[in-house]
C-alpha positions as CSV (number, residue, x, y, z in Angstrom):
1,M,323.5,193.3,-92.6
2,S,325.9,195.0,-95.0
3,E,326.0,191.9,-97.2
4,T,322.2,192.0,-97.6
5,S,322.3,195.7,-98.5
6,E,325.1,195.0,-101.0
7,L,323.2,192.1,-102.5
8,L,320.0,194.2,-102.8
9,G,322.0,197.0,-104.4
10,R,323.4,194.7,-107.0
11,M,320.0,193.2,-107.7
12,A,318.5,196.7,-108.1
13,A,321.0,197.5,-110.7
14,L,320.0,194.5,-112.9
15,S,317.6,194.8,-115.8
16,D,314.2,193.2,-115.4
17,D,315.1,190.2,-117.6
18,E,318.4,189.7,-115.8
19,L,316.6,189.9,-112.4
20,V,314.0,187.4,-113.4
21,S,316.7,185.0,-114.6
22,V,318.6,185.3,-111.3
23,L,315.5,184.8,-109.2
24,R,314.4,181.8,-111.3
25,A,317.8,180.2,-110.7
26,A,317.5,181.0,-106.9
27,V,314.1,179.3,-106.5
28,A,314.7,176.3,-108.8
29,G,314.4,173.0,-107.0
30,R,312.7,174.6,-103.9
31,P,309.2,173.1,-103.7
32,G,308.0,175.7,-101.2
33,L,308.7,178.5,-103.7
34,G,306.8,176.9,-106.6
35,A,304.4,179.8,-106.7
36,V,307.3,182.3,-107.0
37,A,308.8,180.2,-109.8
38,A,305.4,180.2,-111.6
39,A,305.1,184.0,-111.2
40,L,308.6,184.5,-112.5
41,A,307.9,182.3,-115.5
42,Q,304.8,184.4,-116.3
43,A,306.8,187.6,-115.9
44,Q,309.5,186.4,-118.2
45,F,307.1,185.7,-121.0
46,G,305.1,188.9,-120.5
47,H,302.0,187.3,-118.9
48,A,302.4,188.8,-115.5
49,D,299.5,190.7,-113.9
50,T,300.3,194.4,-113.6
51,G,298.2,194.8,-110.5
52,S,299.3,195.8,-107.1
53,P,302.5,194.2,-105.7
54,V,302.2,191.2,-103.4
55,T,302.7,192.0,-99.7
56,L,303.0,189.9,-96.6
57,D,299.9,191.6,-95.2
58,T,297.1,189.0,-95.0
59,D,294.2,191.4,-94.2
60,V,291.8,191.5,-97.1
61,V,290.3,194.9,-97.9
62,E,288.0,196.1,-100.6
63,A,291.0,197.0,-102.8
64,D,292.2,193.3,-102.7
65,V,289.1,192.1,-104.6
66,M,290.5,191.0,-107.9
67,P,288.8,191.9,-111.2
68,I,287.5,189.0,-113.3
69,A,289.4,187.8,-116.3
70,S,287.1,189.2,-119.0
71,E,286.6,193.0,-119.0
72,Q,283.8,192.5,-121.5
73,V,281.5,191.1,-118.8
74,G,282.5,193.7,-116.3
75,G,282.3,193.6,-112.5
76,V,284.6,192.1,-110.1
77,N,285.1,188.7,-108.5
78,P,283.1,188.8,-105.3
79,V,285.4,186.3,-103.6
80,P,288.6,187.9,-102.2
81,P,291.9,186.1,-102.8
82,V,292.7,183.5,-100.1
83,P,296.2,184.1,-98.7
84,F,298.2,180.9,-98.2
85,G,301.6,180.1,-97.0
86,V,300.9,182.0,-93.8
87,A,301.6,180.1,-90.6
88,G,298.7,178.0,-89.5
89,T,297.2,177.7,-93.0
90,G,297.7,174.7,-95.1
91,A,298.4,174.5,-98.8
92,P,295.5,175.6,-101.0
93,T,293.1,172.7,-101.7
94,S,290.7,172.2,-104.6
95,T,287.0,172.7,-104.0
96,G,284.3,171.5,-106.2
97,G,286.7,170.2,-108.9
98,Y,288.5,173.6,-109.2
99,S,291.8,174.9,-107.8
100,P,291.8,178.1,-105.8
101,T,292.8,179.9,-109.0
102,G,289.7,178.6,-110.9
103,V,291.5,175.9,-113.0
104,P,289.6,172.5,-113.2
105,T,291.4,169.6,-111.6
106,F,292.4,166.5,-113.6
107,D,290.0,164.4,-111.5
108,S,287.1,166.6,-112.3
109,V,287.9,166.6,-116.0
110,R,288.2,162.9,-116.0
111,D,284.9,162.5,-114.1
112,K,283.1,164.7,-116.7
113,V,284.6,162.8,-119.6
114,E,283.6,159.4,-118.0
115,Q,280.1,160.7,-117.3
116,R,279.6,162.0,-120.9
117,F,280.9,158.7,-122.3
118,G,278.5,156.7,-120.0
119,T,275.6,158.9,-121.1
120,A,276.5,158.4,-124.8
121,Q,276.7,154.6,-124.3
122,G,273.3,154.6,-122.4
123,M,271.7,156.6,-125.2
124,D,273.0,154.2,-127.8
125,E,271.6,151.2,-125.9
126,L,268.2,152.9,-125.5
127,D,268.2,153.9,-129.2
128,R,268.7,150.2,-130.1
129,Q,265.7,149.2,-128.0
130,T,263.3,151.4,-129.9
131,P,261.5,150.2,-133.1
132,A,263.4,152.8,-135.2
133,G,266.7,151.7,-133.7
134,R,266.0,148.1,-134.3
135,S,265.1,148.8,-137.9
136,V,268.4,150.6,-138.4
137,D,270.2,147.6,-137.0
138,E,268.3,145.3,-139.2
139,Q,269.1,147.4,-142.3
140,W,272.8,147.5,-141.3
141,E,272.8,143.7,-140.9
142,A,271.1,143.2,-144.3
143,R,273.6,145.4,-146.0
144,E,276.5,143.6,-144.4
145,A,275.0,140.2,-145.5
146,A,274.5,141.5,-149.1
147,A,278.1,142.9,-149.1
148,R,279.5,139.6,-147.9
149,E,277.4,137.7,-150.6
150,R,278.6,140.0,-153.3
151,L,282.2,139.7,-152.2
152,D,281.9,135.9,-152.3
153,R,280.5,136.0,-155.8
154,I,283.4,138.3,-157.0
155,R,285.9,135.9,-155.4
156,Q,284.3,132.9,-157.1
157,S,284.3,134.6,-160.5
158,M,288.0,135.6,-160.0
159,R,288.9,131.9,-159.2
160,G,287.0,130.8,-162.4
161,Q,289.1,133.3,-164.5
162,D,292.3,132.1,-162.9
163,S,291.7,128.5,-163.8
164,D,290.7,129.5,-167.4
165,D,294.0,131.3,-167.9
166,R,296.1,128.3,-167.1
């Protein structure tokens, strides 16, 4: 017990930056402490939330309701934080394409991009089936044919000049 007290005393004497460095080194490579490492990284770069300290108490009370990110909108998040890491509860899972912290998952972002791409392709196909879309395609093809014809005439005239120079 005296070793723990001595260690705590030494840690209390460290500056905040030194303590964060020591704690980051202590949790490095420990997958179960990934959340602690993330919080320490935020603290080191000045992005840490200055709210109430984290406790091991898992009872959710009115004071535990976290304010929303934007103070301009006002109000609070009606969903209390879900404690995890407590015996009997699994790791947090994503619901509805979002992590418990509200960050979109890679799968949900990929699905949205694929859906938008598919919608764009479908709209393009439908546009080509309308009279206006067909006329645009016909105009494009006519311009392409005229450009190829003009390029061929230029090439022929260049060949004629090359043979005259010799």
